[in-house]
PDB file of N, CA, C and O in Angstrom:
ATOM      1  N   MET A   1     -32.368 -10.052 -21.756  1.00  0.00           N
ATOM      2  CA  MET A   1     -32.724  -9.903 -20.354  1.00  0.00           C
ATOM      3  C   MET A   1     -31.480  -9.800 -19.485  1.00  0.00           C
ATOM      4  O   MET A   1     -31.423  -9.025 -18.531  1.00  0.00           O
ATOM      5  N   LYS A   2     -30.478 -10.611 -19.846  1.00  0.00           N
ATOM      6  CA  LYS A   2     -29.252 -10.607 -19.061  1.00  0.00           C
ATOM      7  C   LYS A   2     -28.526  -9.269 -19.185  1.00  0.00           C
ATOM      8  O   LYS A   2     -27.943  -8.776 -18.220  1.00  0.00           O
ATOM      9  N   ASP A   3     -28.568  -8.685 -20.395  1.00  0.00           N
ATOM     10  CA  ASP A   3     -27.928  -7.390 -20.621  1.00  0.00           C
ATOM     11  C   ASP A   3     -28.578  -6.291 -19.788  1.00  0.00           C
ATOM     12  O   ASP A   3     -27.885  -5.412 -19.276  1.00  0.00           O
ATOM     13  N   VAL A   4     -29.891  -6.334 -19.647  1.00  0.00           N
ATOM     14  CA  VAL A   4     -30.621  -5.330 -18.869  1.00  0.00           C
ATOM     15  C   VAL A   4     -30.211  -5.412 -17.402  1.00  0.00           C
ATOM     16  O   VAL A   4     -29.978  -4.387 -16.761  1.00  0.00           O
ATOM     17  N   ALA A   5     -30.122  -6.624 -16.876  1.00  0.00           N
ATOM     18  CA  ALA A   5     -29.731  -6.797 -15.477  1.00  0.00           C
ATOM     19  C   ALA A   5     -28.297  -6.337 -15.259  1.00  0.00           C
ATOM     20  O   ALA A   5     -27.987  -5.730 -14.233  1.00  0.00           O
ATOM     21  N   THR A   6     -27.430  -6.619 -16.209  1.00  0.00           N
ATOM     22  CA  THR A   6     -26.031  -6.201 -16.092  1.00  0.00           C
ATOM     23  C   THR A   6     -25.927  -4.683 -16.120  1.00  0.00           C
ATOM     24  O   THR A   6     -25.164  -4.099 -15.350  1.00  0.00           O
ATOM     25  N   LYS A   7     -26.688  -4.039 -17.003  1.00  0.00           N
ATOM     26  CA  LYS A   7     -26.678  -2.579 -17.080  1.00  0.00           C
ATOM     27  C   LYS A   7     -27.239  -1.958 -15.810  1.00  0.00           C
ATOM     28  O   LYS A   7     -26.729  -0.944 -15.335  1.00  0.00           O
ATOM     29  N   GLN A   8     -28.289  -2.563 -15.256  1.00  0.00           N
ATOM     30  CA  GLN A   8     -28.876  -2.046 -14.021  1.00  0.00           C
ATOM     31  C   GLN A   8     -27.881  -2.160 -12.865  1.00  0.00           C
ATOM     32  O   GLN A   8     -27.777  -1.246 -12.046  1.00  0.00           O
ATOM     33  N   ARG A   9     -27.154  -3.271 -12.794  1.00  0.00           N
ATOM     34  CA  ARG A   9     -26.146  -3.426 -11.740  1.00  0.00           C
ATOM     35  C   ARG A   9     -25.040  -2.398 -11.901  1.00  0.00           C
ATOM     36  O   ARG A   9     -24.564  -1.821 -10.923  1.00  0.00           O
ATOM     37  N   LYS A  10     -24.632  -2.175 -13.153  1.00  0.00           N
ATOM     38  CA  LYS A  10     -23.570  -1.209 -13.419  1.00  0.00           C
ATOM     39  C   LYS A  10     -24.010   0.192 -13.002  1.00  0.00           C
ATOM     40  O   LYS A  10     -23.240   0.920 -12.375  1.00  0.00           O
ATOM     41  N   VAL A  11     -25.231   0.574 -13.340  1.00  0.00           N
ATOM     42  CA  VAL A  11     -25.751   1.888 -12.967  1.00  0.00           C
ATOM     43  C   VAL A  11     -25.848   2.003 -11.448  1.00  0.00           C
ATOM     44  O   VAL A  11     -25.502   3.041 -10.884  1.00  0.00           O
ATOM     45  N   ALA A  12     -26.309   0.959 -10.786  1.00  0.00           N
ATOM     46  CA  ALA A  12     -26.425   0.984  -9.330  1.00  0.00           C
ATOM     47  C   ALA A  12     -25.053   1.100  -8.681  1.00  0.00           C
ATOM     48  O   ALA A  12     -24.889   1.831  -7.705  1.00  0.00           O
ATOM     49  N   LEU A  13     -24.079   0.394  -9.209  1.00  0.00           N
ATOM     50  CA  LEU A  13     -22.729   0.457  -8.670  1.00  0.00           C
ATOM     51  C   LEU A  13     -22.118   1.838  -8.871  1.00  0.00           C
ATOM     52  O   LEU A  13     -21.479   2.375  -7.967  1.00  0.00           O
ATOM     53  N   GLU A  14     -22.312   2.409 -10.048  1.00  0.00           N
ATOM     54  CA  GLU A  14     -21.790   3.750 -10.316  1.00  0.00           C
ATOM     55  C   GLU A  14     -22.466   4.790  -9.429  1.00  0.00           C
ATOM     56  O   GLU A  14     -21.807   5.706  -8.938  1.00  0.00           O
ATOM     57  N   ALA A  15     -23.763   4.661  -9.222  1.00  0.00           N
ATOM     58  CA  ALA A  15     -24.486   5.596  -8.360  1.00  0.00           C
ATOM     59  C   ALA A  15     -24.002   5.473  -6.908  1.00  0.00           C
ATOM     60  O   ALA A  15     -23.820   6.478  -6.222  1.00  0.00           O
ATOM     61  N   GLY A  16     -23.800   4.263  -6.462  1.00  0.00           N
ATOM     62  CA  GLY A  16     -23.288   4.059  -5.103  1.00  0.00           C
ATOM     63  C   GLY A  16     -21.889   4.623  -4.935  1.00  0.00           C
ATOM     64  O   GLY A  16     -21.578   5.224  -3.906  1.00  0.00           O
ATOM     65  N   ALA A  17     -21.040   4.433  -5.946  1.00  0.00           N
ATOM     66  CA  ALA A  17     -19.684   4.972  -5.882  1.00  0.00           C
ATOM     67  C   ALA A  17     -19.718   6.498  -5.863  1.00  0.00           C
ATOM     68  O   ALA A  17     -18.956   7.129  -5.130  1.00  0.00           O
ATOM     69  N   LEU A  18     -20.600   7.091  -6.664  1.00  0.00           N
ATOM     70  CA  LEU A  18     -20.731   8.541  -6.687  1.00  0.00           C
ATOM     71  C   LEU A  18     -21.204   9.073  -5.336  1.00  0.00           C
ATOM     72  O   LEU A  18     -20.682  10.075  -4.846  1.00  0.00           O
ATOM     73  N   LEU A  19     -22.179   8.414  -4.739  1.00  0.00           N
ATOM     74  CA  LEU A  19     -22.655   8.835  -3.417  1.00  0.00           C
ATOM     75  C   LEU A  19     -21.557   8.708  -2.357  1.00  0.00           C
ATOM     76  O   LEU A  19     -21.441   9.562  -1.478  1.00  0.00           O
ATOM     77  N   LEU A  20     -20.764   7.659  -2.439  1.00  0.00           N
ATOM     78  CA  LEU A  20     -19.676   7.479  -1.492  1.00  0.00           C
ATOM     79  C   LEU A  20     -18.636   8.592  -1.641  1.00  0.00           C
ATOM     80  O   LEU A  20     -18.164   9.144  -0.648  1.00  0.00           O
ATOM     81  N   VAL A  21     -18.287   8.914  -2.881  1.00  0.00           N
ATOM     82  CA  VAL A  21     -17.316   9.989  -3.125  1.00  0.00           C
ATOM     83  C   VAL A  21     -17.864  11.317  -2.622  1.00  0.00           C
ATOM     84  O   VAL A  21     -17.135  12.094  -2.005  1.00  0.00           O
ATOM     85  N   LEU A  22     -19.140  11.584  -2.878  1.00  0.00           N
ATOM     86  CA  LEU A  22     -19.741  12.825  -2.390  1.00  0.00           C
ATOM     87  C   LEU A  22     -19.764  12.878  -0.869  1.00  0.00           C
ATOM     88  O   LEU A  22     -19.491  13.924  -0.279  1.00  0.00           O
ATOM     89  N   ALA A  23     -20.086  11.764  -0.236  1.00  0.00           N
ATOM     90  CA  ALA A  23     -20.117  11.724   1.231  1.00  0.00           C
ATOM     91  C   ALA A  23     -18.732  11.967   1.815  1.00  0.00           C
ATOM     92  O   ALA A  23     -18.592  12.657   2.825  1.00  0.00           O
ATOM     93  N   ILE A  24     -17.723  11.410   1.190  1.00  0.00           N
ATOM     94  CA  ILE A  24     -16.358  11.607   1.680  1.00  0.00           C
ATOM     95  C   ILE A  24     -15.922  13.048   1.450  1.00  0.00           C
ATOM     96  O   ILE A  24     -15.280  13.649   2.312  1.00  0.00           O
ATOM     97  N   GLY A  25     -16.267  13.605   0.293  1.00  0.00           N
ATOM     98  CA  GLY A  25     -15.837  14.956  -0.040  1.00  0.00           C
ATOM     99  C   GLY A  25     -16.575  16.044   0.702  1.00  0.00           C
ATOM    100  O   GLY A  25     -16.013  17.113   0.938  1.00  0.00           O
ATOM    101  N   ILE A  26     -17.810  15.806   1.074  1.00  0.00           N
ATOM    102  CA  ILE A  26     -18.620  16.850   1.691  1.00  0.00           C
ATOM    103  C   ILE A  26     -18.414  16.922   3.206  1.00  0.00           C
ATOM    104  O   ILE A  26     -18.295  18.018   3.753  1.00  0.00           O
ATOM    105  N   THR A  27     -18.369  15.803   3.878  1.00  0.00           N
ATOM    106  CA  THR A  27     -18.295  15.816   5.337  1.00  0.00           C
ATOM    107  C   THR A  27     -16.862  15.977   5.818  1.00  0.00           C
ATOM    108  O   THR A  27     -15.939  15.434   5.210  1.00  0.00           O
ATOM    109  N   PRO A  28     -16.666  16.718   6.906  1.00  0.00           N
ATOM    110  CA  PRO A  28     -15.315  16.887   7.445  1.00  0.00           C
ATOM    111  C   PRO A  28     -14.697  15.557   7.896  1.00  0.00           C
ATOM    112  O   PRO A  28     -13.502  15.328   7.710  1.00  0.00           O
ATOM    113  N   ASP A  29     -15.508  14.697   8.483  1.00  0.00           N
ATOM    114  CA  ASP A  29     -14.986  13.397   8.918  1.00  0.00           C
ATOM    115  C   ASP A  29     -14.554  12.554   7.718  1.00  0.00           C
ATOM    116  O   ASP A  29     -13.553  11.840   7.779  1.00  0.00           O
ATOM    117  N   GLY A  30     -15.316  12.645   6.631  1.00  0.00           N
ATOM    118  CA  GLY A  30     -14.954  11.910   5.424  1.00  0.00           C
ATOM    119  C   GLY A  30     -13.656  12.405   4.837  1.00  0.00           C
ATOM    120  O   GLY A  30     -12.821  11.608   4.411  1.00  0.00           O
ATOM    121  N   ARG A  31     -13.473  13.732   4.809  1.00  0.00           N
ATOM    122  CA  ARG A  31     -12.220  14.295   4.294  1.00  0.00           C
ATOM    123  C   ARG A  31     -11.044  13.893   5.177  1.00  0.00           C
ATOM    124  O   ARG A  31      -9.971  13.551   4.678  1.00  0.00           O
ATOM    125  N   ARG A  32     -11.251  13.937   6.493  1.00  0.00           N
ATOM    126  CA  ARG A  32     -10.181  13.539   7.428  1.00  0.00           C
ATOM    127  C   ARG A  32      -9.803  12.080   7.229  1.00  0.00           C
ATOM    128  O   ARG A  32      -8.623  11.730   7.236  1.00  0.00           O
ATOM    129  N   ALA A  33     -10.804  11.233   7.052  1.00  0.00           N
ATOM    130  CA  ALA A  33     -10.542   9.810   6.838  1.00  0.00           C
ATOM    131  C   ALA A  33      -9.801   9.587   5.526  1.00  0.00           C
ATOM    132  O   ALA A  33      -8.880   8.772   5.466  1.00  0.00           O
ATOM    133  N   ALA A  34     -10.195  10.300   4.481  1.00  0.00           N
ATOM    134  CA  ALA A  34      -9.528  10.150   3.186  1.00  0.00           C
ATOM    135  C   ALA A  34      -8.075  10.598   3.268  1.00  0.00           C
ATOM    136  O   ALA A  34      -7.188   9.934   2.732  1.00  0.00           O
ATOM    137  N   VAL A  35      -7.828  11.726   3.939  1.00  0.00           N
ATOM    138  CA  VAL A  35      -6.458  12.230   4.067  1.00  0.00           C
ATOM    139  C   VAL A  35      -5.607  11.261   4.869  1.00  0.00           C
ATOM    140  O   VAL A  35      -4.472  10.978   4.487  1.00  0.00           O
ATOM    141  N   SER A  36      -6.131  10.749   5.971  1.00  0.00           N
ATOM    142  CA  SER A  36      -5.336   9.817   6.784  1.00  0.00           C
ATOM    143  C   SER A  36      -5.076   8.513   6.020  1.00  0.00           C
ATOM    144  O   SER A  36      -4.018   7.903   6.178  1.00  0.00           O
ATOM    145  N   THR A  37      -6.029   8.092   5.203  1.00  0.00           N
ATOM    146  CA  THR A  37      -5.819   6.888   4.395  1.00  0.00           C
ATOM    147  C   THR A  37      -4.723   7.112   3.365  1.00  0.00           C
ATOM    148  O   THR A  37      -3.861   6.253   3.178  1.00  0.00           O
ATOM    149  N   PHE A  38      -4.749   8.261   2.694  1.00  0.00           N
ATOM    150  CA  PHE A  38      -3.719   8.563   1.705  1.00  0.00           C
ATOM    151  C   PHE A  38      -2.346   8.688   2.366  1.00  0.00           C
ATOM    152  O   PHE A  38      -1.346   8.237   1.808  1.00  0.00           O
ATOM    153  N   GLU A  39      -2.294   9.298   3.550  1.00  0.00           N
ATOM    154  CA  GLU A  39      -1.021   9.404   4.267  1.00  0.00           C
ATOM    155  C   GLU A  39      -0.481   8.021   4.614  1.00  0.00           C
ATOM    156  O   GLU A  39       0.721   7.777   4.512  1.00  0.00           O
ATOM    157  N   GLU A  40      -1.356   7.128   5.019  1.00  0.00           N
ATOM    158  CA  GLU A  40      -0.938   5.763   5.355  1.00  0.00           C
ATOM    159  C   GLU A  40      -0.426   5.026   4.118  1.00  0.00           C
ATOM    160  O   GLU A  40       0.563   4.296   4.194  1.00  0.00           O
ATOM    161  N   ILE A  41      -1.091   5.214   2.991  1.00  0.00           N
ATOM    162  CA  ILE A  41      -0.644   4.584   1.748  1.00  0.00           C
ATOM    163  C   ILE A  41       0.744   5.095   1.367  1.00  0.00           C
ATOM    164  O   ILE A  41       1.598   4.311   0.955  1.00  0.00           O
ATOM    165  N   ILE A  42       0.974   6.387   1.500  1.00  0.00           N
ATOM    166  CA  ILE A  42       2.288   6.965   1.192  1.00  0.00           C
ATOM    167  C   ILE A  42       3.339   6.422   2.146  1.00  0.00           C
ATOM    168  O   ILE A  42       4.445   6.090   1.719  1.00  0.00           O
ATOM    169  N   ARG A  43       3.010   6.324   3.444  1.00  0.00           N
ATOM    170  CA  ARG A  43       3.961   5.817   4.432  1.00  0.00           C
ATOM    171  C   ARG A  43       4.329   4.365   4.127  1.00  0.00           C
ATOM    172  O   ARG A  43       5.492   3.981   4.247  1.00  0.00           O
ATOM    173  N   ILE A  44       3.356   3.571   3.739  1.00  0.00           N
ATOM    174  CA  ILE A  44       3.628   2.167   3.414  1.00  0.00           C
ATOM    175  C   ILE A  44       4.536   2.076   2.192  1.00  0.00           C
ATOM    176  O   ILE A  44       5.454   1.257   2.167  1.00  0.00           O
ATOM    177  N   GLY A  45       4.291   2.905   1.180  1.00  0.00           N
ATOM    178  CA  GLY A  45       5.145   2.920   0.004  1.00  0.00           C
ATOM    179  C   GLY A  45       6.577   3.299   0.325  1.00  0.00           C
ATOM    180  O   GLY A  45       7.516   2.707  -0.205  1.00  0.00           O
ATOM    181  N   GLU A  46       6.746   4.294   1.201  1.00  0.00           N
ATOM    182  CA  GLU A  46       8.100   4.701   1.605  1.00  0.00           C
ATOM    183  C   GLU A  46       8.784   3.587   2.390  1.00  0.00           C
ATOM    184  O   GLU A  46       9.983   3.362   2.226  1.00  0.00           O
ATOM    185  N   THR A  47       8.041   2.896   3.232  1.00  0.00           N
ATOM    186  CA  THR A  47       8.611   1.803   4.018  1.00  0.00           C
ATOM    187  C   THR A  47       9.072   0.664   3.114  1.00  0.00           C
ATOM    188  O   THR A  47      10.140   0.093   3.330  1.00  0.00           O
ATOM    189  N   VAL A  48       8.286   0.338   2.121  1.00  0.00           N
ATOM    190  CA  VAL A  48       8.663  -0.729   1.191  1.00  0.00           C
ATOM    191  C   VAL A  48       9.925  -0.341   0.432  1.00  0.00           C
ATOM    192  O   VAL A  48      10.825  -1.164   0.262  1.00  0.00           O
ATOM    193  N   THR A  49       9.999   0.906  -0.026  1.00  0.00           N
ATOM    194  CA  THR A  49      11.185   1.375  -0.742  1.00  0.00           C
ATOM    195  C   THR A  49      12.408   1.339   0.154  1.00  0.00           C
ATOM    196  O   THR A  49      13.487   0.930  -0.273  1.00  0.00           O
ATOM    197  N   GLU A  50      12.240   1.770   1.400  1.00  0.00           N
ATOM    198  CA  GLU A  50      13.355   1.754   2.355  1.00  0.00           C
ATOM    199  C   GLU A  50      13.823   0.326   2.618  1.00  0.00           C
ATOM    200  O   GLU A  50      15.024   0.079   2.725  1.00  0.00           O
ATOM    201  N   LEU A  51      12.895  -0.607   2.722  1.00  0.00           N
ATOM    202  CA  LEU A  51      13.249  -2.004   2.957  1.00  0.00           C
ATOM    203  C   LEU A  51      14.075  -2.553   1.795  1.00  0.00           C
ATOM    204  O   LEU A  51      15.063  -3.256   2.009  1.00  0.00           O
ATOM    205  N   GLN A  52      13.671  -2.233   0.575  1.00  0.00           N
ATOM    206  CA  GLN A  52      14.425  -2.701  -0.584  1.00  0.00           C
ATOM    207  C   GLN A  52      15.843  -2.143  -0.569  1.00  0.00           C
ATOM    208  O   GLN A  52      16.792  -2.855  -0.896  1.00  0.00           O
ATOM    209  N   CYS A  53      15.993  -0.884  -0.194  1.00  0.00           N
ATOM    210  CA  CYS A  53      17.328  -0.280  -0.127  1.00  0.00           C
ATOM    211  C   CYS A  53      18.161  -0.961   0.957  1.00  0.00           C
ATOM    212  O   CYS A  53      19.354  -1.195   0.766  1.00  0.00           O
ATOM    213  N   ARG A  54      17.547  -1.277   2.081  1.00  0.00           N
ATOM    214  CA  ARG A  54      18.281  -1.957   3.153  1.00  0.00           C
ATOM    215  C   ARG A  54      18.738  -3.347   2.721  1.00  0.00           C
ATOM    216  O   ARG A  54      19.841  -3.774   3.059  1.00  0.00           O
ATOM    217  N   ILE A  55      17.900  -4.042   1.983  1.00  0.00           N
ATOM    218  CA  ILE A  55      18.260  -5.389   1.514  1.00  0.00           C
ATOM    219  C   ILE A  55      19.453  -5.294   0.568  1.00  0.00           C
ATOM    220  O   ILE A  55      20.404  -6.067   0.688  1.00  0.00           O
ATOM    221  N   VAL A  56      19.407  -4.351  -0.371  1.00  0.00           N
ATOM    222  CA  VAL A  56      20.513  -4.197  -1.320  1.00  0.00           C
ATOM    223  C   VAL A  56      21.783  -3.804  -0.591  1.00  0.00           C
ATOM    224  O   VAL A  56      22.847  -4.350  -0.881  1.00  0.00           O
ATOM    225  N   THR A  57      21.700  -2.875   0.343  1.00  0.00           N
ATOM    226  CA  THR A  57      22.871  -2.453   1.108  1.00  0.00           C
ATOM    227  C   THR A  57      23.409  -3.612   1.947  1.00  0.00           C
ATOM    228  O   THR A  57      24.623  -3.769   2.075  1.00  0.00           O
ATOM    229  N   GLY A  58      22.536  -4.410   2.508  1.00  0.00           N
ATOM    230  CA  GLY A  58      22.967  -5.557   3.304  1.00  0.00           C
ATOM    231  C   GLY A  58      23.738  -6.567   2.476  1.00  0.00           C
ATOM    232  O   GLY A  58      24.724  -7.134   2.948  1.00  0.00           O
ATOM    233  N   PHE A  59      23.300  -6.799   1.243  1.00  0.00           N
ATOM    234  CA  PHE A  59      24.015  -7.740   0.379  1.00  0.00           C
ATOM    235  C   PHE A  59      25.381  -7.199  -0.035  1.00  0.00           C
ATOM    236  O   PHE A  59      26.326  -7.964  -0.226  1.00  0.00           O
ATOM    237  N   ARG A  60      25.479  -5.886  -0.169  1.00  0.00           N
ATOM    238  CA  ARG A  60      26.768  -5.289  -0.521  1.00  0.00           C
ATOM    239  C   ARG A  60      27.778  -5.467   0.606  1.00  0.00           C
ATOM    240  O   ARG A  60      28.973  -5.639   0.361  1.00  0.00           O
ATOM    241  N   ASN A  61      27.290  -5.424   1.832  1.00  0.00           N
ATOM    242  CA  ASN A  61      28.173  -5.537   2.989  1.00  0.00           C
ATOM    243  C   ASN A  61      28.400  -6.984   3.417  1.00  0.00           C
ATOM    244  O   ASN A  61      29.107  -7.235   4.392  1.00  0.00           O
ATOM    245  N   LEU A  62      27.817  -7.923   2.710  1.00  0.00           N
ATOM    246  CA  LEU A  62      27.957  -9.325   3.066  1.00  0.00           C
ATOM    247  C   LEU A  62      29.368  -9.808   2.718  1.00  0.00           C
ATOM    248  O   LEU A  62      29.805  -9.723   1.571  1.00  0.00           O
ATOM    249  N   SER A  63      30.047 -10.302   3.706  1.00  0.00           N
ATOM    250  CA  SER A  63      31.413 -10.767   3.517  1.00  0.00           C
ATOM    251  C   SER A  63      31.430 -12.297   3.511  1.00  0.00           C
ATOM    252  O   SER A  63      30.670 -12.924   4.250  1.00  0.00           O
ATOM    253  N   PRO A  64      32.281 -12.899   2.692  1.00  0.00           N
ATOM    254  CA  PRO A  64      32.387 -14.362   2.710  1.00  0.00           C
ATOM    255  C   PRO A  64      32.879 -14.881   4.066  1.00  0.00           C
ATOM    256  O   PRO A  64      32.623 -16.033   4.418  1.00  0.00           O
ATOM    257  N   ASP A  65      33.578 -14.044   4.818  1.00  0.00           N
ATOM    258  CA  ASP A  65      34.048 -14.456   6.144  1.00  0.00           C
ATOM    259  C   ASP A  65      32.890 -14.758   7.091  1.00  0.00           C
ATOM    260  O   ASP A  65      33.032 -15.563   8.011  1.00  0.00           O
ATOM    261  N   LEU A  66      31.751 -14.120   6.869  1.00  0.00           N
ATOM    262  CA  LEU A  66      30.598 -14.362   7.731  1.00  0.00           C
ATOM    263  C   LEU A  66      30.081 -15.794   7.604  1.00  0.00           C
ATOM    264  O   LEU A  66      29.430 -16.304   8.516  1.00  0.00           O
ATOM    265  N   LEU A  67      30.368 -16.432   6.490  1.00  0.00           N
ATOM    266  CA  LEU A  67      29.922 -17.802   6.272  1.00  0.00           C
ATOM    267  C   LEU A  67      30.934 -18.830   6.794  1.00  0.00           C
ATOM    268  O   LEU A  67      30.649 -20.027   6.829  1.00  0.00           O
ATOM    269  N   ASP A  68      32.096 -18.358   7.191  1.00  0.00           N
ATOM    270  CA  ASP A  68      33.161 -19.234   7.689  1.00  0.00           C
ATOM    271  C   ASP A  68      32.905 -19.549   9.164  1.00  0.00           C
ATOM    272  O   ASP A  68      32.864 -18.626   9.977  1.00  0.00           O
ATOM    273  N   PRO A  69      32.732 -20.811   9.532  1.00  0.00           N
ATOM    274  CA  PRO A  69      32.434 -21.148  10.936  1.00  0.00           C
ATOM    275  C   PRO A  69      33.610 -20.902  11.883  1.00  0.00           C
ATOM    276  O   PRO A  69      33.415 -20.877  13.099  1.00  0.00           O
ATOM    277  N   THR A  70      34.808 -20.722  11.366  1.00  0.00           N
ATOM    278  CA  THR A  70      35.968 -20.467  12.232  1.00  0.00           C
ATOM    279  C   THR A  70      36.243 -18.969  12.398  1.00  0.00           C
ATOM    280  O   THR A  70      37.204 -18.594  13.071  1.00  0.00           O
ATOM    281  N   CYS A  71      35.423 -18.117  11.801  1.00  0.00           N
ATOM    282  CA  CYS A  71      35.618 -16.666  11.869  1.00  0.00           C
ATOM    283  C   CYS A  71      35.291 -16.178  13.282  1.00  0.00           C
ATOM    284  O   CYS A  71      34.166 -16.371  13.743  1.00  0.00           O
ATOM    285  N   PRO A  72      36.259 -15.540  13.993  1.00  0.00           N
ATOM    286  CA  PRO A  72      36.000 -15.113  15.385  1.00  0.00           C
ATOM    287  C   PRO A  72      34.974 -13.988  15.472  1.00  0.00           C
ATOM    288  O   PRO A  72      34.261 -13.896  16.472  1.00  0.00           O
ATOM    289  N   GLU A  73      34.877 -13.132  14.460  1.00  0.00           N
ATOM    290  CA  GLU A  73      33.897 -12.021  14.524  1.00  0.00           C
ATOM    291  C   GLU A  73      32.459 -12.514  14.354  1.00  0.00           C
ATOM    292  O   GLU A  73      31.507 -11.840  14.748  1.00  0.00           O
ATOM    293  N   CYS A  74      32.321 -13.702  13.759  1.00  0.00           N
ATOM    294  CA  CYS A  74      30.989 -14.207  13.463  1.00  0.00           C
ATOM    295  C   CYS A  74      30.322 -14.845  14.680  1.00  0.00           C
ATOM    296  O   CYS A  74      29.115 -15.086  14.668  1.00  0.00           O
ATOM    297  N   ILE A  75      31.081 -15.113  15.703  1.00  0.00           N
ATOM    298  CA  ILE A  75      30.541 -15.819  16.866  1.00  0.00           C
ATOM    299  C   ILE A  75      29.977 -14.870  17.877  1.00  0.00           C
ATOM    300  O   ILE A  75      29.482 -15.300  18.919  1.00  0.00           O
TER     301      ILE A  75
END
């Protein structure tokens, strides 16, 4: 009995996912929303990569003089 209910849920979930994909692919608003979502995902990925590069570059430029409390440039 439990297997039947699990299979029915799986079929219902797959059918719902298929309908959602069709709705997004068929309607112009759905396509626009999908494209803007993908663009946002790409932008976030580029931002994360850029942040990592900035962190690495910042550590390369870190001077021990910056940790010295008597350093005149640090004030």
